[in-house]
Structures are given as structure tokens and as C-alpha cells.
N, C-alpha and C positions, 0 to 999 in steps of 0.2 A: 558293293554296288550303290549307286545313288537311288534315292527315293523315287525319282521320276522314272527310272528304269524299271523298278518294281511295279509301279503303277501301269506302265505300258505293257509289261509282261502279264500282269493280271487281266488287263483288258483283252489282250490277244488270247489268253486261256479261256476267258469267259466267251469270247466270240467263237472259238473253236468248239466249246461245249454246246453253244447255241446251234451252230451249223451241224454238228453231230446229231443233236436231237432232231432238227428238221429232216435230216437224212433218214434217220430211222423211221420218223413218222411218215415220210414220203413212200416208204417201201410197203406200207399197208395198202391193200387194194381197196377201192372205193366199196361202199355198201352195195349189196345187191339192189338191182332195180326193183322197186316195189311200186304199187299203185300210189302210195303216199309220197314217195320221192318224185315221181313223174307229175303228180298233181302239184307239188310244191314248185317244180320247175315251171309248169305251165302257168300257175298262179303268178309267179314272178314275171313271167313273160307277158301276161295280161296287163299287169301294172305298168310294165315298160311301154306297152303300146299306148296306154292311157296317158303316160308322161311323154310319149314320142321319144323314147330313149333308145337309140339305135345301138349304143355301146352295150347296154345290158342285154339286148336281144341277141346280139352277136357273140356275147360271152358264152352262150350255150352252144355255139356252132363251132365245129372243128375248123381250124384255119388252114388246113392242108389244101394244096392245089386240086386234089381229087374230090373235094367236098362239092356237092351239088344240092342246092335247095331249088326243087323243080328243075328248071334248066339253067339256073344261075350259079355262078361261082360266088365266093364270099365278097369279092370286090363289087361285083355287079349287084349283089343283094344289098350291100351297104349303100350304094348309090340309089337303088330303087327305093329303099326304105326312107332315106333321107329326103328324096324328092317327094314321095308320098306324104311324109309327115309335115313337110314344109308347106304343101299346098292344101292341107286339110285342116278342119276345125277339130273338134273333140272326136276321138276315136275310142271305140270300145271293142274288145275282142271277147267273144263268147264261145266256149267249146262245150260239146256234149258228147256222150256216148263213148267215153274213153275205154279202150281195152288195151292191155299190155301183154306182150309175149317176151319173156326173158330166157335167154339162152346162155347165161353165164357171163361171157365177155361182150356179148352183143344183145341188144334189145330192140323191140319194135313197139311203138305206141301208135294206136289208130284212134282218130276222133273226127268229128264234124266241127268245122270252125266257121264262124260268122263274124265278120269285122263290120261293125255298124259305124256310120259316120253321122254324128249328131251336128247338124247345121242349125243356124237360126231359123226356127219355124218349120223345120223338116228333118226327117231322118232317112238315111239311105244305106242299102247294103253295098259296101265297097268290095267285099269279098265273101264268097259262100262256097264251101267245098269240103271234100273229105281229105284229110291229111293222113299220111303214113310217115312217121318219124323213124329213122333207123339210127340208133344210138350205139356207141361203142365206148369202151374204156380206153381213153387214149392218154399218153404222157403229156403233161402240161408243165412247161418250165417256169421256175420261180427264181427270184433274186438274180436276174441276168443269167439264168441257166445253171446256177450253182447246184440246184437239186430239182428233181422233177416229181410230181405226183400223178397218179392215175385218176382221171375224172371222167364222168359220163359226158360225152359231147355228141351233138347231132352230126352225123357224117353224111346223111342224105335225107331228103324229104321229098315225097312224091305226093302229088295232088291232082284231083280231077276238076278243080275249080277254075276260076279265071286265070288266064295266062299272066304270070307275075311280071313279065316284060312290060305290060301295059298298066300295072297297078299304079294308082296315084295320078294317072293322066286324066285330065278333064276337058 
């Protein structure tokens, strides 16, 4: 065999080993939902609000058609967040009173959320309410669906605060 054939064969073997490793790793279940894990998620989401980063916020939300955040599906939520972020100055999300209920494959996190809008010379409460996040271990595809991992995603969120359909409208 030619040397180039051996090189291609070695690259294919390395790629197969790498994909095999990813497949084995993907079969592990995600860690149990713990207070530190949900605090890490919420901390990342707080930073995303400050940066007005819709993509990071939605990376924590399950993208299935059944997912509802308040009364919004994921496409409506993306549009609402984009519109609110584009029409606002600096935003800050502050949560308090976090409680967590873990049932193995599903978990519920409850907390009070306040979104502050820092404008030049004034501050305003854009959102204030009690949030209930319903999280579930869901399969997430990687590398164009070659393998899946199971990760915690928000499948539903309920709130008693401001109607999200109007959030960001001034």
C-alpha cells in the first residue's frame, strides 16, 4: 500500500476512536440537579441578560414544540427577548429565595426574579415576579446528530409576574 493510503487509514481509525469515545461519554446521565448546579445555570443566565445574549439564554431552554415559557413557545420567546434587549439600556437580573425539588429525571426550581432597567439618571423594574422552572433531562444532539447527550433543560416556566407578551414594550 502507498504511504498516503496508510495516512488516510490512520486518520479514519483515529476518527472512529474519537467518535466511539464521544458515544460512550454521551451515555452517562447528567449529574443530579443540585442547588450549586441550578445556581450556576441561573448565574450564567444573569450574565446573559446583562450582555443581552439571547442565544445563551435559550441554550438552557428545550427547543421542542411543547416547551412553554409562561405562555410563549421558544420562537415567541426569542422574538420577545430580542425586542426587549434592543429597546433597553443596561439590564440586571436579580433572583432570590431559590428552592429546588429534584425528582431524579425532573426537577423544579422556584425563585423570585426582578429585572432592573438601568437608564441614564433612573432605574426601573422591568419585571418582578415569582418563577417556577420545570427542568428535565433531555437528549441534546451534537455533531449534526452523530451522538446525543442528556442535559438539564427548561421544559416549562410559570410566573405570576408581568405578562411576557408585553415585556420590552415602552
